[in-house]
C-alpha positions in Angstrom: 0.0 0.0 0.0 1.4 3.3 -1.0 1.6 6.4 1.3 -1.1 8.1 -0.7 -3.4 5.1 -0.3 -2.7 5.1 3.4 -3.4 8.8 3.8 -6.6 8.5 1.8 -7.9 5.6 3.8 -7.1 7.3 7.1 -8.9 10.5 5.9 -11.9 8.5 4.8 -12.0 6.7 8.1 -11.8 9.9 10.1 -14.4 11.7 8.0 -16.9 8.8 8.1 -16.4 8.6 11.9 -17.0 12.4 12.2 -20.0 12.3 9.9 -21.6 9.5 11.9 -21.1 11.5 15.1 -22.4 14.7 13.5 -25.5 13.1 12.1 -26.3 11.5 15.4 -26.0 7.9 14.3 -24.0 7.3 17.4 -26.1 8.2 20.5 -24.3 10.7 22.6 -25.1 13.2 25.3 -27.2 16.1 24.0 -24.7 18.8 25.1 -21.8 16.9 23.5 -23.8 16.4 20.3 -24.8 20.0 20.0 -21.8 21.9 21.4 -18.7 19.8 20.9 -19.1 17.7 17.8 -19.8 20.7 15.4 -16.6 22.5 16.3 -14.3 19.4 16.1 -13.0 20.2 12.6 -11.9 23.7 13.7 -10.1 22.3 16.7 -8.4 19.7 14.4 -7.3 22.4 12.0 -5.9 24.6 14.7 -4.1 21.6 16.3 -2.6 20.6 13.0 -1.4 24.2 12.4 0.1 24.3 15.9 1.8 21.0 15.2 3.3 22.2 11.9 4.5 25.5 13.5 6.1 23.6 16.3 7.8 21.2 13.9 9.0 24.1 11.8 10.4 25.9 14.9 12.2 22.7 16.0 13.7 22.3 12.5 14.9 25.9 12.5 16.3 25.5 16.1 18.2 22.3 15.2 19.4 23.5 11.8 23.1 22.6 11.3 25.4 25.0 9.5 27.4 23.4 6.8 30.8 25.0 6.3 31.3 23.5 2.9 28.0 24.9 1.6 29.0 28.3 3.0 32.4 28.3 1.2 30.6 27.2 -2.1 28.1 29.9 -1.8 30.8 32.6 -1.2 32.6 31.3 -4.2 29.5 31.6 -6.4 28.9 35.1 -5.1 32.5 36.2 -6.0 32.1 34.6 -9.4 28.8 36.5 -10.0 30.5 39.7 -8.9 33.3 39.1 -11.3 30.9 38.5 -14.2 29.0 41.6 -13.4 32.2 43.7 -13.2 33.1 42.4 -16.7 29.7 43.7 -17.9 30.5 47.1 -16.3 27.9 46.8 -13.5 28.8 48.4 -10.1 28.3 45.7 -7.5 30.1 47.2 -4.5 
């Protein structure tokens, strides 16, 4: 099973479960049915956004500097400056 099929099957399972709760096919407390179930997608969306922001922050926090890439980038910058100087463009 590919990752796309797994994702699709999980999404279908979760959406069918939510739909059965929302339509009242599963008997629940009236307060739970009317006040909690309708706002679950919003809470899920907000939670997913918080998870992604946390993951992004952790990736930025643990980002490792690569000295070789820095040297390569500096070389490319100097090469571009030299080419621009040949074309009579002021780069300094």
